[in-house]
N, C-alpha and C positions, 0 to 999 in steps of 0.2 A: 641250882636256880639258871642256870648257863645249860644245862641238861631242859631247863624248861621249857627258855629259850627256841632252843631247836627245835625242840617240840613243834611251835609256839608259829617259827618262821615258816617250818616244814609245810603246816597245818596250811596256813596262811597261801606259801607256795603250792600249795597240791589245790585248794580252790582256787586260783586264781588260772591252772592248768584244764581245771574241768571249767571254770569259766569259756577258757579261750575253747574247747574240744567242744561242749555245749554250744556254744554260738558262730562258727561254723558248719556243725550238723545241724539248726534251725535253718542256715541260712539258706542250705541246698535242701533243708527236706521240702520244699516249696518243689523244687521239681521234682524228685523220689520218689515212691509213694508205692503203694501196694494196691493193688484192685479190690473188684468185690472175688475173685477167684482168686485172691495168691498171688497173684504174678506182679513182678515188677515192672513200674511204671517210671517214666521220667523225660520229663524238657529238654533235658540239659543236652545242646549238640555244641556243645566242645571238643568232643575229641571226636567233628569230624566235619571233612572236607569236599569243596566240589570235585565233583568228579572230576570237571573240564578246562579245570587248572590244575589239579594232584595229573589226569594223566590224557594232557593234552590230543593227541591222534584217536579217542575215540567219536563213535555217529553217537551224538541222538536222539533217537529215538519214541520218549516216553509215553509211550499208548494211555496208559488213565491219566495224561494230562485230558489227552484228545477224547474224543467218542467212541473211537474204533478199540474196542473191548467187548470182554464177556461178557458187559454190562449194558452197554450200549448209551454212558454216561459218562461226563470228565468225573472222576471217584476226588469224591472227599477226603482231602490233603494235600492235593495234584494246585497249586496255586499258581506257577511257575511249571514252565515244561524242562525244568532241572533233575538231575542224578547226586546224594547225595551219599557216601561212604567213608566208613573212619577210615581215622588214616593209616591205621596198619591192612587193611581192606586193601584201599584205595592204595598204599606204598605196592603190593605183591601185586594187585591186578596192573600198575606200571611193567613191570620188569615182562608181567606176557605180552605186554600191547607193544614193549621194547621191541619181543620177539617175534610177533607177528609182522610187523609192520619191516622187517629187515629181510621178509620173508612174500610181503608182496599185498597185504593184507589190513584193515581194520578192525575189529573192534565198534557193533553198532550195541547200543546200552539200552533195554527196551520197560527199564527198570530196574535200580539200586535200595537203597532206605526206603521204609514202602512205612509209612504214618500209621501208629495205632486204630484212626479214628478209618482211616481205606481197607482197613482187614474187617473193622464192625460194618461199613459201605457193603463190605463186598457178604454180609453172612446177613444182616439184612435183604438184602437182592434176593441171597435162596430163599430163605422164605412165603419169601413174595412169589408163589404158582404163577402167575395170569404172565408174568413178565419172560418172557420168550420171545423178546426184541431180536438176540442174539446168536440163537441156539442152530441156528443153519450154518452158521460161520465158525461157531467155537465146540459147539458138545453138539455136529448130529444125531449120531449113535445114543448118546443117554437120554434122561427124561433126567428134570429140572431139582426134582424130587431125591435125589440119588446123587448132589453131586457133593452134600453136606457128611452124611454116610461114612461114601466113599474116598471123604478124606480131600475131596478138591476144594471146598474150601472147608475151612476154622476159623473160630475165634484168636489166634496168636500166627503170628505169620513171622521167622526166619530173616523175613525182610525186616521188621521193625527191628531186628538187632543191630541192623547195619551192617553188617558183612557178607550181606546177602546180595546177590544180582545176577538179571534174567538177560540173555546175551550174547549173538550169533558172529559169521564172522563175514566181513564185506571186503570182497574181491575186487586188489584198485588196478586189475588188470582191464578187468570186464562191468569195473561201476554196479556190479548189481552186489546183492545177498550172495551168499552160495549157500547150494542149493542144499539144506537137509532134510531133506524127505517130508517135511510137518509142517505149519506154518508156526506160528511163537500161542502160547494159553489153548493149545485144540488140546482141547478133555480128553482120551482115548487110549489105547497101546499106540498107537503112531505115533505118541511120545513117549514116547518111554526109549532114553539111548542105545538100549541094548535091540531094541524094532528091529527087526529082518525082513520084514517083509516089504522092503526098498529094496533100488537099486545097492547099486555095491559103492559106486562112487558116491551118492548120498549118504550109505554107512561109516566109510570112509571121511565125510563127512563131520560127521558127526564127532568121532573116534579122535577126528583129528584138535577138534578143538578142545576136546575132553583129556588126552590127554598132554594139550599145553595147561591150562588149565591146572593143574594137575601139578607137570610140575615146577610151579608155584605157590603150591597150598592149600589152593581150593578142591572142595571136595563135591562133586558132584551128586546131585539127586537122580536117586533110581527111575522117578516116572518123566519125569524134564527133561529135554539135552537139552533147555538153555540158560537150569538153573543150576547155579554154583554158591556157594559158602563157604569161607573160610576156615579152614581146617581150628587155628590158632585164633576167634576171633574172640575180639576182647571183652564182649559182652553176649556173654552162654544164655546168660540166664536177667537181663536188660529188655525190655521192650521199650521207644520211645513214641513221641506220642508230635512232639514239633512239625508242623508245616512242613509244609516245601514254597519253602519261597528267597527269593532273596535274601532280607534281612531276619530268616533263618538261623542262619551261621553264627555264632560266638563270634568277637570278630575281639 
């Protein structure tokens, strides 16, 4: 009887534990799901921070909130000109910022976390062959129909994982952006970090930004001098969907 009683209690305890686990699982299941292509999508913003609070010295110029971008419209999901990052990426960026400020520079942020709906907006735009309003500014050397095949536009972006950002340097002495030899979001070889058909000073500026970002754990992207991802990003397989506005971050 003692053994039977022990087994009964153990089964009851196990049942309670499983119930608690499933309850917790189900409560978050509404926030995390697999998309049609099997990619993990999540609306859970609990590990994200407002970048201007985590790194108060940064300057924001959120291009996708404005119409001055390669699409020519405000991008879906950018409801306010804010920048979000994962806590881990923001902490690493604070180290970058502190070193740069000590040398007379600040970081200017063009983009950070990017909602999946924004990436979908890019995809839909890329498939519209007639919309070439911004071609002369952002892709004059390319036909629009090659942007998707050549990887300039994709179904998913590392930005949606929350630890990638686009940025440049701002010189506090001249009160201007540092000359990188090419503009942000230009589609072409000119944007490759190792592109050498620019001045020595412009190339050195790219390398300076690259070196300080890598020093604090960010990995550069070989096609864009402004693009960096935290090497040990906390969500390497999850793409987030919450919009960018003041109410999006969990309290």
